[in-house]
C-alpha positions as CSV (number, residue, x, y, z in Angstrom):
1,X,-19.7,-45.6,57.1
2,X,-22.3,-42.7,56.4
3,X,-19.0,-40.5,56.0
4,X,-17.3,-43.1,53.6
5,X,-19.7,-43.2,51.7
6,X,-20.4,-39.4,51.0
7,X,-16.9,-39.2,50.7
8,X,-16.8,-42.1,48.1
9,X,-19.7,-39.9,46.4
10,X,-17.8,-36.6,46.0
11,X,-14.9,-38.5,44.2
12,X,-16.9,-40.4,41.9
13,X,-19.0,-36.9,40.9
14,X,-15.3,-34.9,41.0
15,X,-13.9,-38.0,38.2
16,X,-17.4,-37.4,36.3
17,X,-16.8,-33.8,36.5
18,X,-13.3,-33.9,35.4
19,X,-14.2,-36.6,32.8
20,X,-17.3,-34.2,31.2
21,X,-14.7,-31.0,31.1
22,X,-11.9,-33.6,29.0
23,X,-14.6,-34.1,26.4
24,X,-15.6,-30.6,26.5
25,X,-12.0,-29.7,26.3
26,X,-11.2,-33.0,23.2
27,X,-14.3,-31.8,21.6
28,X,-13.1,-27.8,21.6
29,X,-9.5,-28.9,20.6
30,X,-11.1,-30.9,17.7
31,X,-13.2,-28.5,16.5
32,X,-10.4,-25.6,16.3
33,X,-8.4,-28.2,14.3
34,X,-10.9,-29.1,12.2
35,X,-11.4,-25.1,11.1
36,X,-7.4,-25.0,11.1
37,X,-7.4,-28.2,8.6
38,X,-10.1,-26.3,6.4
39,X,-8.3,-23.3,6.3
40,X,-4.8,-24.9,5.6
41,X,-7.0,-27.0,2.7
42,X,-8.5,-23.6,1.4
43,X,-5.0,-21.7,1.4
44,X,-2.4,-23.7,0.4
45,X,1.0,-22.1,-0.2
46,X,3.3,-24.4,-3.1
47,X,6.4,-23.4,-1.1
48,X,6.0,-22.4,2.6
49,X,9.7,-20.8,3.2
50,X,8.7,-18.1,0.0
51,X,5.0,-17.3,1.0
52,X,5.0,-13.5,1.7
53,X,5.4,-12.8,5.7
54,X,3.1,-11.5,7.8
55,X,4.5,-8.0,9.4
56,X,3.3,-7.3,13.6
57,X,2.0,-4.4,15.3
58,X,0.7,-3.9,18.4
59,X,-1.5,-0.6,18.7
60,X,-3.1,0.9,21.7
61,X,-6.7,0.8,21.2
62,X,-8.0,3.9,23.1
63,X,-6.0,6.5,20.5
64,X,-5.5,7.1,17.0
65,X,-2.8,5.3,15.3
66,X,-1.5,5.7,11.9
67,X,0.4,2.1,10.1
68,X,3.1,3.0,7.1
69,X,3.4,-0.5,5.8
70,X,6.3,-1.4,4.0
71,X,4.8,-0.9,0.1
72,X,3.9,2.7,1.1
73,X,-0.2,1.6,2.2
74,X,-1.7,3.2,4.9
75,X,-3.3,1.6,7.5
76,X,-5.9,4.4,9.2
77,X,-7.1,2.8,12.8
78,X,-9.4,5.3,14.5
79,X,-9.9,5.2,18.7
80,X,-11.7,2.3,19.7
81,X,-11.7,0.2,16.3
82,X,-12.0,-3.3,17.9
83,X,-14.6,-5.2,19.8
84,X,-14.6,-8.3,21.4
85,X,-17.1,-11.2,20.8
86,X,-19.9,-9.8,23.2
87,X,-19.3,-6.3,21.2
88,X,-17.6,-4.5,24.2
89,X,-14.8,-1.6,23.2
90,X,-11.4,-3.5,23.6
91,X,-9.6,-1.3,25.9
92,X,-6.1,-3.8,25.9
93,X,-3.0,-3.4,23.5
94,X,-4.5,-5.4,20.2
95,X,-2.0,-6.7,18.1
96,X,-2.2,-6.9,14.0
97,X,-0.7,-8.9,11.6
98,X,-1.1,-8.1,7.9
99,X,0.2,-8.7,4.9
100,X,-0.8,-7.5,0.9
101,X,-0.5,-8.7,-2.2
102,X,0.5,-6.5,-5.5
103,X,1.6,-8.9,-8.0
104,X,0.1,-12.6,-8.7
105,X,3.1,-14.1,-7.8
106,X,3.1,-13.3,-4.4
107,X,-0.9,-14.6,-4.3
108,X,0.4,-17.5,-6.2
109,X,3.2,-17.8,-3.8
110,X,0.7,-17.7,-0.2
111,X,-1.8,-20.4,-2.1
112,X,-4.8,-18.5,-2.0
113,X,-7.6,-19.5,-4.2
114,X,-8.4,-17.2,-7.0
115,X,-11.4,-18.7,-8.7
116,X,-15.1,-17.2,-8.7
117,X,-18.1,-18.7,-9.1
118,X,-21.1,-16.4,-10.0
119,X,-24.4,-17.3,-12.2
120,X,-23.2,-20.5,-12.6
121,X,-20.0,-19.4,-14.6
122,X,-16.8,-19.8,-13.4
123,X,-14.1,-17.3,-13.4
124,X,-10.4,-16.2,-12.3
125,X,-9.6,-12.8,-10.8
126,X,-7.6,-10.3,-12.4
127,X,-6.2,-8.1,-9.4
128,X,-5.4,-4.6,-8.5
129,X,-4.7,-5.5,-4.6
130,X,-5.3,-8.1,-1.6
131,X,-4.7,-7.3,2.0
132,X,-4.7,-10.2,4.7
133,X,-5.9,-8.4,8.0
134,X,-5.7,-10.1,11.3
135,X,-5.9,-8.6,15.2
136,X,-6.2,-10.2,18.1
137,X,-6.3,-9.2,22.0
138,X,-5.0,-11.3,24.7
139,X,-4.7,-14.1,22.5
140,X,-8.0,-13.8,21.7
141,X,-9.8,-12.3,18.0
142,X,-11.0,-9.0,17.9
143,X,-13.6,-7.9,15.4
144,X,-14.0,-4.4,13.9
145,X,-16.4,-1.9,15.4
146,X,-19.0,-0.7,12.6
147,X,-19.2,2.9,14.3
148,X,-15.2,3.5,14.1
149,X,-14.0,1.6,11.1
150,X,-10.7,0.9,10.1
151,X,-9.6,2.4,7.2
152,X,-7.1,0.9,4.3
153,X,-5.5,3.3,1.7
154,X,-3.9,0.6,-0.4
155,X,-1.2,1.1,-2.8
156,X,-1.7,-0.4,-6.3
157,X,-0.3,-0.7,-9.6
158,X,-3.9,-1.2,-11.4
159,X,-6.1,2.1,-11.9
160,X,-9.2,0.2,-13.6
161,X,-12.9,1.8,-12.3
162,X,-13.7,-1.9,-13.1
163,X,-12.8,-3.7,-10.0
164,X,-14.8,-4.8,-7.0
165,X,-14.1,-5.6,-3.3
166,X,-14.1,-9.2,-2.2
167,X,-13.8,-11.0,1.0
168,X,-12.7,-14.8,1.0
169,X,-14.5,-17.5,3.2
170,X,-11.3,-19.5,4.7
171,X,-13.9,-22.3,5.4
172,X,-15.5,-22.6,2.0
173,X,-13.0,-21.0,-0.6
174,X,-16.2,-19.1,-1.9
175,X,-15.5,-14.6,-2.7
176,X,-18.7,-12.8,-1.5
177,X,-18.6,-9.5,-3.2
178,X,-18.5,-6.4,-1.1
179,X,-19.2,-3.7,-3.4
180,X,-16.4,-1.0,-4.9
181,X,-13.2,0.8,-3.5
182,X,-12.4,4.3,-4.2
183,X,-9.6,5.4,-6.6
184,X,-7.6,7.9,-6.7
185,X,-4.3,9.2,-7.9
186,X,-1.3,10.9,-5.5
187,X,1.3,12.8,-6.6
188,X,4.7,13.4,-4.4
189,X,5.6,17.0,-5.0
190,X,1.4,17.9,-4.6
191,X,1.3,15.8,-1.4
192,X,4.4,17.9,-0.2
193,X,2.8,21.2,-1.3
194,X,0.0,20.3,0.9
195,X,1.7,20.2,4.1
196,X,1.3,23.1,6.3
197,X,1.9,26.7,5.1
198,X,4.6,28.3,7.4
199,X,6.4,31.3,6.1
200,X,9.9,31.0,5.6
201,X,12.4,32.1,8.6
202,X,13.5,36.0,8.7
203,X,16.2,36.6,6.3
204,X,19.1,38.4,7.1
205,X,19.4,41.9,4.9
206,X,21.9,41.3,1.9
207,X,23.7,43.8,-0.3
208,X,20.6,44.0,-2.1
209,X,18.3,44.7,0.3
210,X,16.0,47.4,0.3
211,X,13.6,49.5,2.1
212,X,10.2,51.8,0.9
213,X,8.8,55.0,2.1
214,X,6.4,57.8,1.3
215,X,7.9,61.2,0.6
216,X,4.8,62.0,-0.6
217,X,2.0,61.6,1.8
218,X,0.3,60.2,-1.0
219,X,0.5,56.4,0.2
220,X,-0.1,56.2,4.3
221,X,-0.7,52.7,3.7
222,X,3.3,52.1,3.2
223,X,3.7,53.5,6.6
224,X,3.6,49.6,7.9
225,X,6.9,49.1,5.6
226,X,8.7,52.0,7.3
227,X,11.2,50.1,9.5
228,X,11.1,47.0,7.0
229,X,13.4,45.7,4.4
230,X,12.9,43.4,1.6
231,X,15.2,41.2,0.5
232,X,14.8,40.1,-3.8
233,X,14.3,36.2,-3.9
234,X,16.6,36.2,-7.0
235,X,19.2,38.0,-5.3
236,X,19.1,40.7,-7.8
237,X,18.9,44.6,-7.6
238,X,15.2,46.1,-7.7
239,X,13.2,48.7,-7.5
240,X,14.2,53.0,-8.4
241,X,13.0,56.3,-7.4
242,X,9.1,56.0,-8.3
243,X,5.3,58.2,-8.5
244,X,3.8,55.1,-6.9
245,X,5.1,51.8,-4.7
246,X,2.7,48.8,-4.2
247,X,3.7,46.1,-1.7
248,X,1.2,42.8,-2.0
249,X,1.6,39.7,0.4
250,X,1.8,36.8,-1.5
251,X,1.6,33.1,-0.1
252,X,4.1,31.7,2.2
253,X,5.8,34.8,3.4
254,X,6.4,36.4,0.4
255,X,6.4,39.6,-0.7
256,X,5.3,41.3,-4.3
257,X,6.9,45.1,-4.5
258,X,5.8,47.0,-7.9
259,X,7.8,50.1,-8.2
260,X,5.8,52.6,-10.8
261,X,6.9,55.8,-12.7
262,X,4.3,57.5,-14.5
263,X,5.7,60.7,-15.6
264,X,5.2,62.9,-19.0
265,X,3.5,60.3,-20.7
266,X,5.6,57.3,-20.1
267,X,5.1,54.6,-17.8
268,X,7.7,52.3,-16.6
269,X,6.9,49.2,-13.9
270,X,9.2,46.8,-12.3
271,X,8.1,44.0,-9.8
272,X,10.0,41.8,-8.0
273,X,9.3,39.0,-5.5
274,X,10.8,39.5,-1.9
275,X,11.4,37.9,1.6
276,X,11.2,40.4,4.5
277,X,14.7,40.9,6.1
278,X,16.7,42.4,9.3
279,X,19.8,43.8,9.6
280,X,22.0,41.8,11.2
281,X,22.3,41.6,15.2
282,X,19.3,42.8,17.4
283,X,17.2,43.8,14.9
284,X,17.8,40.1,13.5
285,X,17.8,38.1,16.7
286,X,14.4,39.9,17.6
287,X,12.6,39.0,14.8
288,X,14.3,35.5,14.7
289,X,12.8,35.0,18.4
290,X,9.0,36.3,17.4
291,X,9.6,33.8,14.5
292,X,10.1,30.9,16.8
293,X,7.4,31.7,19.5
294,X,4.9,32.7,16.6
295,X,5.2,29.8,14.8
296,X,6.7,27.0,16.7
297,X,4.1,24.4,17.3
298,X,2.9,24.9,13.5
299,X,6.5,23.8,13.0
300,X,6.2,21.0,14.9
301,X,3.1,19.4,13.4
302,X,4.7,20.3,9.7
303,X,7.7,18.3,10.8
304,X,5.7,15.5,12.4
305,X,3.6,15.2,9.2
306,X,6.4,15.7,6.6
307,X,8.4,12.6,8.6
308,X,5.6,10.2,7.8
309,X,4.5,11.1,4.4
310,X,8.3,11.2,3.4
311,X,7.9,7.3,5.3
312,X,5.0,6.6,3.2
313,X,6.7,7.9,-0.1
314,X,10.1,6.3,0.6
315,X,8.9,3.0,1.5
316,X,6.5,3.3,-2.2
317,X,9.9,4.3,-3.9
318,X,11.8,1.0,-2.7
319,X,9.0,-1.3,-3.7
320,X,8.3,0.3,-7.0
321,X,12.2,-0.1,-8.0
322,X,12.2,-3.8,-6.5
323,X,9.3,-4.8,-8.7
324,X,10.9,-2.7,-12.0
325,X,13.9,-4.1,-11.6
326,X,12.9,-7.5,-11.1
327,X,11.2,-7.3,-14.2
328,X,7.2,-7.3,-11.9
329,X,5.9,-4.4,-13.3
330,X,7.2,-4.9,-17.4
331,X,5.0,-8.9,-17.0
332,X,2.1,-8.0,-14.5
333,X,1.0,-4.7,-14.5
334,X,-0.8,-2.6,-17.9
335,X,1.5,-0.6,-19.7
336,X,-0.1,2.8,-19.0
337,X,0.8,2.0,-15.1
338,X,4.1,0.7,-15.9
339,X,5.4,3.7,-18.0
340,X,3.4,6.3,-15.6
341,X,5.2,9.5,-13.7
342,X,7.3,7.7,-11.1
343,X,6.3,10.3,-8.7
344,X,3.0,9.3,-9.2
345,X,1.1,6.3,-7.5
346,X,-2.4,4.8,-7.5
347,X,-4.1,4.4,-4.3
348,X,-7.7,2.1,-3.6
349,X,-9.4,2.8,-0.4
350,X,-11.9,0.8,1.3
351,X,-12.8,0.6,4.8
352,X,-12.7,-2.7,7.1
353,X,-16.3,-4.5,8.0
354,X,-14.4,-7.6,8.3
355,X,-11.1,-8.7,8.9
356,X,-9.1,-11.7,6.9
357,X,-8.5,-11.6,3.0
358,X,-9.7,-8.7,1.0
359,X,-9.4,-8.7,-2.6
360,X,-9.8,-6.0,-5.5
361,X,-10.3,-8.0,-8.3
362,X,-12.2,-8.3,-11.8
363,X,-13.5,-12.1,-12.8
364,X,-12.9,-12.6,-16.4
365,X,-13.0,-16.0,-18.6
366,X,-10.0,-17.1,-20.5
367,X,-9.9,-17.0,-24.2
368,X,-8.2,-19.8,-25.5
369,X,-7.6,-20.9,-29.5
370,X,-5.0,-23.7,-28.2
371,X,-6.1,-26.8,-26.2
372,X,-3.3,-29.3,-25.4
373,X,-2.9,-32.6,-23.1
374,X,0.9,-31.8,-21.1
375,X,3.3,-33.7,-20.7
376,X,6.6,-32.7,-18.8
377,X,10.6,-32.6,-19.1
378,X,13.7,-31.3,-17.6
379,X,16.4,-29.9,-20.1
380,X,17.6,-33.1,-20.9
381,X,14.6,-35.0,-22.2
382,X,13.5,-37.0,-19.1
383,X,10.1,-37.0,-18.1
384,X,9.1,-35.4,-15.1
385,X,6.1,-34.9,-13.0
386,X,4.9,-31.2,-12.4
387,X,2.3,-29.7,-9.2
388,X,1.0,-26.3,-8.5
389,X,1.4,-25.2,-11.9
390,X,-0.2,-21.8,-13.2
391,X,-0.3,-20.2,-16.8
392,X,0.5,-16.3,-16.2
393,X,-0.5,-13.6,-19.6
394,X,1.7,-10.6,-19.3
395,X,0.0,-7.5,-18.6
396,X,-3.0,-8.7,-16.9
397,X,-2.4,-9.3,-13.3
398,X,-4.0,-12.9,-13.6
399,X,-3.0,-16.4,-13.3
400,X,-5.1,-19.5,-14.3
401,X,-4.5,-23.3,-12.5
402,X,-3.7,-25.9,-14.8
403,X,-3.3,-29.9,-14.5
404,X,-2.5,-32.0,-17.2
405,X,-4.6,-30.0,-19.7
406,X,-3.5,-26.5,-20.6
407,X,-5.6,-23.9,-22.3
408,X,-4.2,-20.4,-23.8
409,X,-4.7,-17.8,-26.3
410,X,-1.6,-17.4,-28.9
411,X,-2.7,-13.7,-29.1
412,X,-1.3,-13.2,-25.1
413,X,1.8,-13.5,-24.0
414,X,2.0,-16.4,-22.1
415,X,4.0,-18.2,-19.4
416,X,4.0,-20.7,-16.9
417,X,5.7,-22.5,-13.9
418,X,5.4,-24.4,-11.1
419,X,7.4,-27.3,-8.9
420,X,8.9,-30.8,-9.7
421,X,8.2,-33.8,-7.7
422,X,11.2,-32.7,-5.5
423,X,10.0,-29.1,-4.7
424,X,12.5,-27.8,-7.6
425,X,11.2,-24.3,-9.3
426,X,10.4,-25.2,-13.1
427,X,9.1,-22.4,-16.1
428,X,8.5,-22.3,-19.5
429,X,9.2,-18.5,-20.4
430,X,7.4,-16.6,-23.1
431,X,9.7,-17.4,-25.4
432,X,9.5,-20.6,-25.1
433,X,5.1,-20.7,-26.1
434,X,6.3,-18.8,-29.4
435,X,7.8,-21.9,-30.4
436,X,4.6,-24.5,-29.4
437,X,2.7,-24.8,-32.9
438,X,0.4,-27.1,-31.9
439,X,-3.1,-26.3,-31.1
440,X,-4.9,-29.6,-30.2
441,X,-3.9,-33.1,-29.1
442,X,-0.9,-33.8,-26.9
443,X,2.4,-31.6,-26.4
444,X,5.5,-32.0,-24.5
445,X,6.5,-29.3,-22.8
446,X,10.3,-28.9,-21.9
447,X,10.5,-27.3,-18.6
448,X,13.8,-25.0,-17.4
449,X,14.7,-26.1,-13.8
450,X,16.2,-24.0,-11.3
451,X,18.6,-26.8,-9.4
452,X,19.3,-24.5,-6.2
453,X,17.1,-24.1,-3.1
454,X,14.8,-21.7,-3.3
455,X,14.5,-19.5,0.3
456,X,12.3,-16.4,0.1
457,X,9.7,-14.6,-2.2
458,X,12.8,-12.9,-3.7
459,X,14.1,-15.7,-4.9
460,X,11.8,-16.8,-7.1
461,X,11.3,-13.5,-8.5
462,X,15.1,-13.2,-9.4
463,X,14.5,-16.8,-11.3
464,X,11.1,-16.2,-12.9
465,X,11.7,-12.7,-14.1
């Protein structure tokens, strides 16, 4: 009987143990669900199918990694950049989810709040760009290593020095001030010139190739060029019999040859820029072999850097063209940025002290001279209900969330959009706003409605702009 009681006690303990585990698991699940519900309440895309998608990458944490995002932004991830929750360096592969936002339409479709409170005053953000960076390893979140920081060189369309860096707390919807970023402007041609300098490959001697020699014995420094030919860069005849010849090595494997005739009180001088040249056959083959052996590692390094550089710029050129063709540059960007050299781009650089949503912004307050209570109709005059409404201002990368009361300045070029109760995209254009004469009271806004289904961010962009 004692044995039976002992077994029964074990069974009871086991039941209690599993009940405790189930309670703890339920508690953890509830906590996780509550956290997700809070985050979902803060970040609420108005049309999830048009939300900006993440790009996903897998990186080896034990080596340096450079990621070129599809806008041309660079993510520089050094070795040992990730820690687990105990502060240990992550050794297993890390999965990165990254996306960024260049304009207010993208931020609107992502459902990210842009309100900022400071000193009991409410502001909205004018953005110069925003990122959303998350990382995990083996399905567990990882954290940035403060001793090996990830840096972001983000492409921006705003060169203002007034902007600050902020981080969003997705539990509260509050933005925390982090400091300043660093602004620079890069030029495509200048970036190419910064690649490692490699002398040009040996040239085969052509019709205008020539050699130099000293027949006087007064210029022993010319002896080093005794068996060398020079090929004029411009492929034109150069040189003459001279009282002096000077040879000056230039950058990138070129030489400046100066011929001087100074006799009987008359001075004549000619300069020409040349490559080294070799006679076809054994001379040229030997020169090429020496060249390849001497510069093969530098050539490999340069080629690798050039591929990355061209990828970075090609993605930037493509996205800039997309924005320009769609009218986004003309609407959201300041005129000086919209008209800047097409081979220039603005870079805003900062380091990540934490993951999540980071924003480069300037808090601002709307100056309004019109305050209207809004009602809405479709093109046929039928009353409709609107949701997720915003007011945007041309040449300002900014929007104001609105409900029944609409405030705006007639000095601005305003635009308004949102969704009908049945999720149709509806908008009130800048031209429509110009016809609004009321400044107070109730006003009926006749909305333009897109009746076809919206599937992507690009669909919204094409309709509105």
